[in-house]
LUMFIDO-511013 format. One line per 8 residues: number of its first residue (from 1); their letters; for each residue x, y, z of C-alpha. Coordinates in steps of 0.05 Angstrom, whole numbers, plus 5000, padded with zeros to 4 digits. Example, Ala and Ser with C-alpha at 12.3 -4.5 7.8 and 13.67 -1.06 7.14 Angstrom:
2
1) AS) 5246 4910 5156  5273 4979 5143
***
This chain:
419
1) MLQSPWSR) 3746 8441 1068  3746 8469 0996  3693 8420 0977  3642 8447 1028  3579 8478 1001  3599 8545 1028  3665 8545 0989  3627 8528 0924
9) IGMRNLGR) 3577 8583 0937  3631 8633 0953  3672 8619 0892  3610 8618 0847  3592 8687 0870  3656 8718 0841  3628 8703 0773  3564 8742 0783
17) HPKRTVLT) 3599 8808 0769  3662 8792 0732  3681 8864 0717  3675 8884 0790  3713 8821 0812  3769 8836 0762  3774 8910 0782  3777 8892 0856
25) AMGLAVGF) 3828 8837 0843  3870 8886 0802  3871 8934 0862  3900 8879 0906  3945 8854 0851  3975 8924 0838  3986 8930 0913  4025 8865 0912
33) FTSVVLVG) 4064 8889 0851  4080 8956 0882  4102 8927 0948  4146 8872 0918  4179 8915 0863  4190 8975 0908  4222 8934 0962  4262 8894 0910
41) WSQGLVNQ) 4289 8959 0881  4304 8987 0950  4340 8922 0968  4380 8927 0903  4403 8996 0922  4422 8974 0992  4460 8914 0966  4497 8958 0917
49) MVENSTSL) 4515 9008 0970  4541 8953 1016  4579 8919 0958  4611 8985 0936  4630 9008 1007  4663 8940 1021  4693 8921 0954  4709 8988 0920
57) VGGQIEIH) 4772 9003 0963  4762 8969 1030  4745 8897 1041  4693 8859 1081  4745 8842 1137  4807 8878 1162  4863 8845 1202  4908 8896 1237
65) DAEFRPER) 4942 8912 1302  4889 8927 1356  4919 8996 1365  4922 9013 1291  4854 9047 1286  4833 9102 1286  4901 9140 1285  4932 9091 1232
73) SLYNTIGG) 4998 9103 1264  5059 9083 1222  5088 9043 1281  5027 8998 1295  5043 8942 1249  5016 8871 1256  5062 8834 1305  5092 8899 1330
81) REGVDLDQ) 5166 8912 1317  5178 8839 1306  5133 8839 1245  5094 8778 1219  5104 8720 1172  5061 8749 1115  5054 8683 1076  5030 8647 1138
89) LLTRATSD) 4981 8703 1155  4953 8704 1084  4946 8627 1086  4908 8631 1151  4865 8689 1128  4843 8650 1067  4832 8583 1100  4756 8592 1102
97) VRVVAAAP) 4722 8571 1036  4681 8634 1039  4741 8679 1032  4751 8703 0961  4817 8740 0967  4864 8771 1017  4917 8825 1006  4968 8862 1050
105) RVYAGGLV) 4972 8938 1056  5019 8989 1085  4998 9062 1098  5036 9126 1108  5019 9198 1108  5061 9240 1059  5068 9294 1006  5066 9284 0931
113) SSGDATVA) 5098 9341 0890  5102 9357 0816  5133 9423 0796  5103 9477 0839  5041 9435 0860  5041 9395 0924  4985 9351 0951  4982 9320 1020
121) GMLMGVDP) 4952 9252 1020  4955 9180 1041  5007 9134 1010  4979 9062 1004  5027 9006 0992  4994 8944 0958  5009 8880 0924  4982 8898 0855
129) EREVALSR) 4964 8827 0835  4929 8810 0901  4897 8879 0905  4861 8871 0838  4833 8806 0861  4809 8839 0927  4783 8908 0909  4754 8943 0847
137) FLDVLTAG) 4784 9012 0846  4845 8989 0807  4809 8942 0761  4799 8991 0705  4847 9049 0706  4825 9112 0671  4895 9116 0640  4961 9078 0643
145) RLPQPGQN) 4976 9014 0680  4989 8985 0749  5056 9000 0783  5111 8947 0781  5150 8931 0846  5220 8957 0850  5211 9008 0792  5191 9069 0835
153) ELVVGTEM) 5123 9075 0801  5056 9096 0828  4984 9111 0809  4941 9167 0835  4867 9186 0833  4845 9230 0774  4832 9289 0822  4902 9285 0852
161) ARQLESDI) 4932 9282 0782  4892 9343 0763  4915 9380 0824  4988 9360 0808  4979 9379 0735  5013 9313 0719  5002 9262 0665  5024 9190 0652
169) GDEVVVVA) 5100 9187 0649  5114 9248 0692  5159 9243 0752  5135 9263 0821  5169 9272 0888  5142 9232 0946  5162 9253 1016  5141 9215 1080
177) PGADGSMG) 5166 9208 1149  5204 9144 1164  5194 9096 1221  5266 9108 1244  5254 9183 1252  5284 9203 1183  5247 9237 1127  5242 9192 1068
185) NDLFTLVG) 5238 9220 0999  5245 9192 0929  5228 9203 0856  5169 9164 0828  5140 9156 0759  5066 9166 0750  5044 9105 0710  4968 9105 0719
193) TYRTGLVE) 4907 9140 0745  4843 9113 0776  4774 9141 0791  4727 9116 0845  4677 9173 0842  4692 9191 0914  4730 9257 0916  4761 9241 0985
201) IDSAFAVL) 4795 9179 0954  4811 9205 0884  4843 9268 0911  4881 9238 0970  4906 9166 0956  4970 9151 0918  4981 9076 0908  5049 9042 0900
209) PVQDLQAL) 5077 8974 0910  5082 8953 0983  5156 8939 0980  5171 9008 0952  5131 9042 1006  5165 9001 1060  5232 9023 1033  5211 9095 1032
217) VVLDESRI) 5187 9096 1103  5241 9048 1130  5196 8990 1149  5221 8918 1146  5188 8874 1094  5155 8834 1152  5120 8896 1180  5052 8910 1148
225) HEVVVSTE) 4994 8949 1174  4936 8906 1153  4911 8848 1113  4845 8861 1078  4798 8802 1066  4742 8796 1015  4684 8746 1024  4636 8719 0973
233) DPWLAEEV) 4579 8755 1008  4587 8819 1048  4535 8794 1098  4578 8734 1115  4633 8780 1141  4617 8773 1215  4616 8697 1213  4679 8693 1172
241) AAVVAATL) 4714 8743 1217  4699 8700 1277  4730 8639 1243  4792 8677 1221  4800 8706 1289  4796 8636 1320  4849 8613 1270  4897 8669 1288
249) EGEMPGAA) 4885 8665 1364  4949 8649 1400  4990 8654 1337  4989 8729 1328  4975 8764 1394  4951 8835 1388  4918 8824 1320  4846 8847 1311
257) VIPWTELT) 4798 8818 1260  4744 8868 1246  4685 8858 1198  4658 8916 1157  4595 8919 1201  4638 8945 1258  4679 8990 1213  4619 9024 1181
265) PAIVEYTA) 4561 9018 1231  4523 9074 1196  4508 9029 1137  4484 8973 1184  4437 9023 1219  4412 9048 1151  4397 8977 1128  4359 8964 1193
273) LVDVFYFV) 4319 9028 1181  4303 9005 1111  4277 8938 1137  4229 8976 1182  4207 9018 1122  4187 8954 1085  4134 8940 1138  4109 9012 1131
281) IIVIVFGL) 4100 8998 1056  4057 8938 1070  4014 8976 1121  4004 9036 1074  3990 8997 1010  3943 8946 1038  3914 8994 1090  3888 9034 1030
289) AIFGVANT) 3866 8971 0991  3825 8945 1049  3774 9002 1039  3764 8983 0965  3756 8910 0979  3708 8924 1037  3665 8967 0992  3662 8912 0941
297) MLMATYER) 3641 8860 0992  3589 8907 1021  3559 8916 0953  3560 8842 0939  3526 8824 1004  3476 8878 0998  3455 8853 0928  3448 8784 0956
305) RREFAVML) 3408 8801 1018  3346 8763 0993  3390 8702 0981  3417 8705 1051  3345 8715 1076  3324 8650 1040  3385 8613 1067  3369 8633 1139
313) AVGTTPRG) 3295 8619 1129  3308 8546 1108  3353 8534 1168  3422 8559 1150  3458 8583 1212  3486 8653 1214  3555 8619 1218  3542 8587 1150
321) VVQSVLYE) 3527 8655 1120  3590 8683 1149  3629 8624 1120  3600 8633 1049  3621 8707 1050  3690 8692 1077  3700 8637 1025  3682 8688 0971
329) AAALGLFS) 3734 8736 1000  3786 8680 1004  3772 8662 0932  3780 8736 0913  3846 8738 0950  3873 8677 0915  3852 8704 0847  3884 8772 0864
337) LALGVAIT) 3949 8736 0888  3953 8696 0823  3941 8759 0783  3994 8796 0824  4045 8742 0814  4031 8740 0739  4044 8814 0730  4101 8820 0780
345) WPVMVWWH) 4144 8760 0764  4162 8780 0692  4180 8851 0713  4223 8825 0770  4261 8779 0725  4271 8833 0673  4293 8887 0722  4339 8838 0758
353) NAPPDLTG) 4375 8812 0695  4372 8875 0650  4359 8934 0694  4348 9002 0662  4406 9047 0678  4388 9119 0696  4459 9139 0713  4462 9179 0647
361) LVGDIEMM) 4405 9223 0673  4429 9238 0745  4499 9209 0747  4529 9168 0804  4502 9183 0874  4548 9184 0934  4515 9154 0995  4549 9143 1062
369) GSVVSLTM) 4618 9135 1033  4596 9092 0975  4580 9107 0902  4512 9081 0880  4490 9080 0807  4416 9095 0798  4392 9031 0764  4325 8997 0767
377) QVEYDMGF) 4359 8930 0785  4316 8892 0837  4335 8838 0883  4292 8777 0899  4269 8772 0971  4226 8711 0979  4215 8724 1053  4185 8792 1040
385) TTMVAVAL) 4146 8767 0980  4115 8714 1024  4099 8767 1075  4064 8810 1022  4023 8749 0997  4000 8737 1069  3983 8811 1076  3941 8807 1013
393) MLTSLGSA) 3902 8747 1037  3891 8778 1105  3868 8843 1073  3818 8805 1031  3792 8765 1091  3793 8824 1138  3754 8867 1089  3699 8814 1089
401) LYPAFRAS) 3689 8808 1164  3641 8867 1171  3600 8849 1108  3596 8776 1130  3570 8798 1198  3518 8843 1165  3496 8788 1119  3487 8740 1176
409) RVPPADTL) 3442 8791 1211  3392 8797 1153  3319 8789 1180  3289 8735 1135  3215 8753 1143  3224 8829 1131  3272 8819 1073  3230 8768 1036
417) SGL) 3165 8809 1047  3199 8868 1014  3203 8912 1077
***
């Protein structure tokens, strides 16, 4: 097909006006660059938002009693009053190779006091070693260290520490209602502070070892509120949750295995909206480009009208004329695509591996319960890139349809006689 005379004629015609050809190709190439980079950057922001919302404090999957959410009642522990074999549960939760980590948690509402200052908040009992492997908010403390089990130690958010006017080494009083109806209270030492960037967390969550919180609120060691699971890819959460649920079925009645997509549906809806926006980008960018390409093809066919007249006069069919113009448009599209890839690929590789960080200019941005750093990191999306390449070729060919039709309708006698 590429060896037909019409293909040779079409590709030869691109060299007649090299400046015009290059300028037109640059227009399509810039459209390709804009679409791919803009969507890559947007995808990077979405991935960062999903990653932060699922790995900063929460996980990709939660295992808890079916009645635990949304009230988070102190009494709704996995397995009810009988509790659960935690080691067995953690083993089953991590049986899938796509699971990175799993950690138990216990929650209780309470008061944290220091001197004359009192803050109401959520007490979170964790296994420090497992928690660090699961989430990120305790990875790098702003000050101090992680609490040690059995030492009556805790860490709080920087905002809570500010409100309590407390520093590392200070003692605070923690008061919380117990599961047996009593009022638990004890003296704890502040050994560290963390910062997530989310005020609602930094001002309200006090973190202490799970055994210490269970002792404070009179819960047996077998009674925990949830096991949080982290997967290697947040978008695998639904599949992994189904596998874990099947593993636990019959063994732990009443336990619910919930992926993050059900816990934070707003983010899922936002990503779906962004996906629709990607198509809008293609329509806008190449919808504008089509006029420029059509103008170029009209000029090219107008300048060659005597050539087309000779071709028709010696027996070329109108279809052959149309084919020569379309082959020229296809060659222009391929040249534009090659040029677009040449200018896009290095930028994509650079911005993916060493993205410019604009956080210093605007700071962290809070979006839908997640902290997003404004960086220019882009993500590769080969599916969308292929779609843009197809759109570029269709734009080039579509722009040539009318000029090709006009060229095939040139009257040979009138054109050659100069009329």
